[in-house]
Residue, then its C-alpha position, 0 to 999 in steps of 0.5 A: m533475471k531472465t530466469k526469475l521473469k520466466s518463473l513470474a510468467l509461469s506463476a501467472f499461467a498457473a494462477a490463471l488455471t487455478f481461478g479459470p480463464l476469463q469468460a469467453s466474450a467479445a472483449d478486446v482487451e483482457w487483463r490480469m491484476q493482483t491485489y495485496a487484499s484477500t477475498g472477503m475483505s471490503e478493500y478486495n470488493s469495494l475497491v478492486v472488484n468495484f474497479a474492475n466492474r467499473v472498467e467493464k461497464a464503462s467500456a461496454g464489455r470491451m475490457k475486462i480485468q481478472v482479479f487475483p487476491a493476495g499471494q495468488v500469483v506471486a507473494s505480495p512484495e513481488v507484485t511490482e516485479a511481476v508487473r514489470a515482467g508482463a506476468l501480471d498487467l496491473g498490480s495494486t501494491f506498495l512500491l516501497h517493496y521496490a525501493g531497494k532497486e529504485p531509490a526514488l521510491q523510498g518511503i513512497n507509501e508514507w510521509p514523514a509528516g502524516l497529517y490528514d487522510q487524503q494528502a497523498l491522493e491530492w498530491f498525486y492528482s493535483g499537487g504535482g505527484k503524477e508529473l514526478l512519479r510517472p517518469v520514474g515508473e516508465r524507466n522501470n517498465f511500468y505506468y504509475l496509474g495512481v494511488t488509493t488512500l489508506l486510513g491512518e495506521n495503528i500498531w497491533s501488538n501481542k506485547k504491551i507497548e506503553s511508550l517508545e521505550d517498549f520498542k527495544g528488542l520488539k520483533i515488528r513486521t514493518a517496512g519502509l520509512t516506519a521500519e527505519s524510524l522504529s529501528k532508532f528506538g531499538a526495535s527489530p523490524v521483520s520483512m514479512a508479506s501480509e499473507d503471512i502476518y497471521t501465522g507470524m503472530q500466531r507463532g510468535t515469529i513477530d511480537a507486533f506489526e503495522f500494515v495499513s488501516t483498521p478495516v484492512h487489518y480486521g478483514f485479514g482476521w488479524h484481531e484473532v491473534t492480537k492482544y493490543v492496539i495502540n492509539p492514536k494512529f501514529t501516521m496519516g496519509g498513507s496510500s497504495d500504488w496502482i501500476v500497469n505494465l508499460d506495454s500493456w498501457n501503451a497498447l490501450p486505445d486512448d478512450l480505454k486509458e481514460i476509462v481505467d483512469n476514471s474507474l480507479r479514481a471513482a473506485s478509490d473514492d468509494f473505498f475511502v468512504q466505505s473505510r470511514l464508515e466501517e472503522g467505527e464499527i470495527v473498533k466496537k467489534l475489536e473491543e468486544a473481541g477482547v482487544e485492549f486499546l493502549t494510548w501513546p504517551e504524550g510527546d511520543i508521536e512527535k518523537f516518532e515523527k522526528a525520527r521519520y524526518e531524520v531518516v528522510r534527510e540522513k538516509y533517503s535524500p543523500t542516495s537519490e536526487d529524484f527522491r529529494v525532489i519528490q519529497q520537497s514537492r510533498m512538503d511544499f504541497l502541505t506548506k501551501l495547505g497551511y501545514a508546518v512541516e520540515a525540509p526533506 
């Protein structure tokens, strides 16, 4: 482990040399962060850079955050380890990549019942989520700062998928709860960093993929190597995670902690609105580019949701009481909002 942590720290140093150091200033605090988004994407600019700019402005220059795009310091699935090691101060990531070491975080970026876009964000900030998740983060040496809403997900494919039967033998880049659920229909999940999906589709290493939302997929240029998109979205309410090295967080004075927290929430709101505005226009661009839209048969979305519940109950809940408590809190939150859901 010490060798790996040292390697992560050296990687961060090399990346800093590549991008150049932060400009000389009177900043009291200088952080490095990596996101899973690439430069030029709306997510990189309207969310991550927007967040960093808000922090600098609100702190009157006392705090600056240098942003690295996907894969610049470490591969995207390794961001959590880099934050824990202190090679990065902050990461915008998906904690499902870390669930193998912390079972409480299994399926954390998805819900068995994905019913509306903002459910993860509303649960985290107002439904008891942060009170449950922050202690999990602290025992893993990171502060669970917050979450950002992602629009619902579609599956993109180079093979025609007209029903769940067509997933048999399909090599699909996926992760977490979706990967476990699709396996029930005969799919062959492939673990792959987001920065490798383009070449994976281009070379036939994978037949299909799911990652996050349409604007993010388009921003990565994946429409250039994709023939089909399956509608409607198979789930809603997904989120990405923002985590801070625990020592870095604890070293911040209270006023800067408040600025960081408020800046994330404001930038996440900006990004959500921007994504909603972009999505319709991007669908038109996909059609113009020759991407064909397919439709799930009636009843298949419900079968897929049932499979997600089965994974949660049969595989995740028995391995972690913390996971079960977190999922119960999520389901209770949806129930209070009037949705019909099943026990985890």
